[in-house]
C-alpha positions as CSV (number, residue, x, y, z in Angstrom):
1,M,107.5,88.9,76.2
2,N,104.8,88.3,78.9
3,K,101.9,90.0,79.4
4,P,101.3,90.8,83.0
5,K,98.0,89.0,84.7
6,F,96.8,90.9,87.8
7,F,95.4,89.1,91.1
8,V,92.8,89.9,93.6
9,T,93.3,88.1,97.3
10,P,90.2,86.2,98.4
11,G,87.9,88.5,100.8
12,Y,89.5,91.6,101.2
13,G,91.1,92.0,97.9
14,E,87.5,91.8,96.7
15,R,86.2,94.6,98.2
16,L,89.1,96.3,97.4
17,L,89.2,96.1,93.7
18,N,85.1,96.8,93.5
19,E,85.5,99.9,95.7
20,F,89.1,100.8,95.0
21,H,89.8,99.4,91.6
22,Y,93.1,97.8,92.1
23,S,94.8,94.6,92.6
24,Q,97.0,93.5,95.2
25,A,99.3,91.2,92.9
26,V,100.8,91.2,89.4
27,K,102.7,88.6,87.9
28,I,104.7,88.7,84.9
29,G,106.8,85.7,84.3
30,D,107.9,84.6,87.0
31,R,108.1,88.2,88.9
32,V,105.4,89.1,91.4
33,E,105.0,92.4,93.0
34,T,102.5,93.0,95.8
35,S,100.4,96.2,96.8
36,G,98.1,97.6,99.3
37,Q,99.0,94.8,102.2
38,G,97.6,96.3,105.2
39,G,97.2,94.3,108.5
40,W,93.6,94.4,108.3
41,D,91.0,91.3,108.4
42,D,88.5,90.3,105.4
43,D,86.2,92.8,107.1
44,L,89.2,95.7,106.8
45,Q,88.9,96.1,110.4
46,I,92.7,96.7,112.1
47,S,93.0,94.8,115.5
48,E,94.2,97.6,118.3
49,S,97.5,95.7,119.3
50,L,99.9,96.6,116.8
51,A,101.6,92.8,116.8
52,D,98.5,91.5,115.8
53,E,98.3,94.1,113.2
54,I,101.9,93.2,112.0
55,A,101.2,89.6,112.3
56,Q,97.6,90.0,110.1
57,A,100.0,91.8,107.3
58,F,102.5,89.7,107.1
59,R,99.6,86.8,106.4
60,N,98.3,89.1,104.2
61,V,101.1,89.1,102.1
62,E,101.2,85.2,102.5
63,R,97.7,85.1,101.1
64,T,98.4,87.3,98.3
65,L,101.5,85.3,96.7
66,A,99.6,82.2,97.6
67,T,96.4,83.8,95.1
68,A,99.7,84.4,92.5
69,G,101.0,81.2,93.0
70,A,104.7,82.1,94.6
71,G,105.6,82.2,98.3
72,W,108.1,83.9,100.6
73,E,110.7,82.0,98.5
């Protein structure tokens, strides 16, 4: 059985790890699971525009997947 490997998204992920003690992704084998993906920037600021917040959340998921060596596919 593969051991889990944890990943921290550069930028906001490092702050969340230090303050709340969790990683944004875990990889076991070829499976990646993510958590804590909001629509904030690296300073944990959220846009006043809902559309911008949603777009940022998807960028954050993409960054987290890339950190774990994965992508949308």
